[in-house]
C-alpha positions as CSV (number, residue, x, y, z in Angstrom):
1,M,-18.5,-9.1,-12.1
2,F,-16.5,-11.8,-12.2
3,A,-14.2,-10.2,-9.4
4,S,-16.9,-9.2,-7.4
5,E,-18.5,-12.6,-7.2
6,I,-15.3,-14.1,-6.1
7,V,-15.0,-11.1,-3.4
8,K,-18.6,-12.0,-2.0
9,I,-17.6,-16.3,-2.0
10,M,-14.4,-15.0,0.0
11,I,-16.2,-12.9,2.5
12,S,-19.2,-15.6,2.7
13,R,-16.1,-18.1,3.9
14,K,-14.6,-15.8,6.1
15,I,-18.1,-15.2,7.6
16,S,-18.4,-19.0,8.4
17,I,-14.9,-19.3,9.5
18,I,-15.7,-16.8,12.3
19,F,-19.1,-18.4,13.7
20,F,-17.8,-21.3,13.9
21,L,-15.1,-20.3,15.9
22,L,-17.0,-18.5,17.5
23,G,-19.2,-21.9,18.0
24,L,-15.7,-23.8,19.3
25,L,-14.7,-21.2,22.1
26,L,-18.2,-21.1,22.9
27,C,-18.0,-24.9,23.6
28,T,-14.3,-25.0,24.7
29,I,-16.0,-22.5,27.8
30,L,-18.7,-24.2,28.3
31,V,-16.8,-27.3,29.1
32,N,-14.5,-25.8,31.5
33,F,-17.2,-24.3,33.1
34,L,-19.2,-27.7,33.1
35,C,-15.7,-29.5,34.2
36,S,-15.5,-26.8,37.7
37,G,-17.9,-28.1,40.0
38,D,-20.5,-24.8,39.8
39,K,-24.2,-25.3,39.3
40,I,-25.2,-24.5,35.7
41,M,-28.4,-24.0,34.4
42,I,-28.8,-24.4,30.4
43,L,-31.7,-22.1,28.8
44,D,-33.2,-22.2,25.5
45,N,-32.9,-18.8,25.0
46,E,-35.5,-18.5,22.2
47,A,-38.3,-20.5,24.3
48,V,-38.0,-18.2,27.7
49,F,-38.4,-15.3,25.5
50,R,-41.5,-16.8,23.7
51,K,-43.2,-18.4,26.3
52,F,-42.5,-15.4,28.8
53,N,-46.3,-14.0,29.6
54,M,-44.8,-10.4,29.0
55,T,-44.3,-11.4,25.1
56,R,-47.4,-13.0,25.4
57,D,-48.9,-9.0,26.4
58,M,-46.5,-7.1,24.4
59,T,-47.6,-9.0,21.0
60,S,-51.5,-8.0,21.8
61,L,-51.1,-4.2,22.9
62,E,-49.2,-4.6,19.3
63,G,-51.7,-6.3,17.8
64,M,-54.0,-3.6,18.8
65,E,-52.4,-0.7,17.9
66,L,-51.7,-2.0,14.2
67,S,-55.1,-2.4,14.4
68,R,-56.5,0.6,15.3
69,R,-53.1,2.1,13.4
70,N,-54.9,0.3,9.8
71,K,-58.5,1.1,10.5
72,K,-57.6,4.8,10.5
73,I,-55.1,4.3,6.9
74,D,-58.1,2.4,5.3
75,S,-60.4,5.7,6.2
76,L,-58.3,7.4,4.5
77,Y,-57.7,5.4,2.1
78,I,-61.4,5.3,1.4
79,L,-61.5,8.9,1.3
80,V,-58.1,9.5,-1.0
81,N,-60.3,7.2,-3.4
82,D,-63.4,9.2,-3.2
83,P,-64.0,11.9,-6.1
84,A,-65.3,14.6,-3.9
85,Y,-62.1,14.1,-1.3
86,N,-59.5,13.3,-4.7
87,S,-58.3,16.7,-5.6
88,N,-57.9,17.6,-1.2
89,S,-54.1,17.3,-0.7
90,N,-54.2,16.9,2.9
91,V,-56.1,14.1,2.8
92,M,-53.1,12.4,1.2
93,K,-50.7,14.4,3.0
94,A,-52.8,12.6,5.7
95,F,-53.0,9.5,4.2
96,I,-49.2,9.0,3.5
97,A,-48.3,10.1,7.1
98,E,-50.3,7.8,8.7
99,R,-48.8,5.4,6.6
100,E,-44.9,6.2,7.2
101,G,-46.2,6.3,10.6
102,L,-47.3,2.8,11.1
103,E,-44.3,1.4,9.3
104,K,-41.9,3.4,12.3
105,F,-43.8,2.0,15.0
106,K,-43.9,-1.6,14.0
107,Q,-40.0,-1.4,13.6
108,T,-39.4,0.7,17.1
109,F,-42.3,-1.3,19.2
110,Q,-40.5,-4.6,18.7
111,N,-37.1,-2.9,18.9
112,E,-37.9,-1.1,22.1
113,E,-40.6,-3.8,24.0
114,S,-37.6,-6.5,23.2
115,L,-34.7,-4.8,25.3
116,K,-37.7,-3.8,28.2
117,I,-38.5,-8.0,27.8
118,W,-35.1,-9.4,28.1
119,K,-34.3,-6.3,30.7
120,R,-37.2,-8.0,32.9
121,I,-35.7,-11.8,31.6
122,N,-32.3,-11.0,33.3
123,A,-33.5,-9.7,36.6
124,Y,-35.2,-12.5,37.4
125,A,-32.8,-14.7,36.3
126,T,-30.0,-13.1,38.5
127,E,-33.5,-13.5,41.3
128,F,-34.0,-17.2,40.4
129,A,-29.9,-17.8,40.2
130,A,-30.0,-16.8,43.8
131,Q,-33.2,-18.6,45.3
132,E,-32.2,-21.9,43.3
133,G,-28.3,-21.7,44.5
134,Y,-26.9,-21.0,40.4
135,D,-23.4,-20.6,39.7
136,F,-24.3,-20.1,35.9
137,I,-27.3,-19.5,34.0
138,I,-25.8,-20.7,29.8
139,G,-28.6,-18.7,27.9
140,L,-28.0,-20.7,24.4
141,Q,-29.0,-19.1,21.0
142,P,-30.7,-20.5,18.2
143,H,-27.9,-22.1,15.4
144,I,-25.6,-21.3,18.6
145,N,-26.2,-25.4,19.8
146,L,-24.5,-26.7,22.9
147,I,-23.0,-30.3,21.5
148,Y,-23.6,-31.5,25.3
149,T,-24.9,-31.6,28.3
150,K,-26.8,-33.7,31.2
151,H,-30.4,-33.5,31.0
152,D,-30.8,-32.4,34.3
153,K,-28.6,-28.9,33.2
154,D,-31.7,-28.0,31.0
155,Q,-33.7,-26.1,33.1
156,T,-35.9,-23.8,30.5
157,S,-39.2,-25.0,31.8
158,K,-38.6,-24.6,35.3
159,F,-37.3,-20.7,34.5
160,I,-40.4,-20.3,32.2
161,D,-42.5,-21.3,34.6
162,Y,-40.7,-19.4,37.6
163,I,-40.4,-16.4,35.6
164,N,-44.7,-16.2,34.5
165,K,-45.1,-16.3,38.5
166,K,-43.1,-13.5,38.8
167,Y,-44.4,-11.2,36.0
168,E,-48.2,-12.2,37.3
169,G,-47.4,-11.5,40.6
170,V,-47.9,-14.8,42.1
171,K,-45.4,-16.0,44.9
């Protein structure tokens, strides 16, 4: 048991070192870009995703579907606990199938919709960069921070406004 704990600690330290080196590499690349004279825009990826209207719409659709499925499961649960239906194995099978279907839906919906949302954001980013004359749009992930940038490089709010207008069909 002691040896396994040492291995876990060693792996944890290696992972920490790898993340540190990746962050350092990203900072080095960013400094090179910032010094090259190209027009660069910095975005907070998390804020862009969270505040994009398509994300709100997909979350709303997911909530409606979850509500519909939960109502069906609740109805089957009542039947499963009803002594009149208690011996009916078809009701129990339907209940179990619906519960499993709900779990599968939760997992796949979020993954698939996130991919769709990011594809749309990336398409809008390409249009935005061409329209505004940006050479680079750098999206920062949570916990991978840029140590310093001029305030005018962070255009997250401007970009969110742009993609929401595009998504809603406003010119």
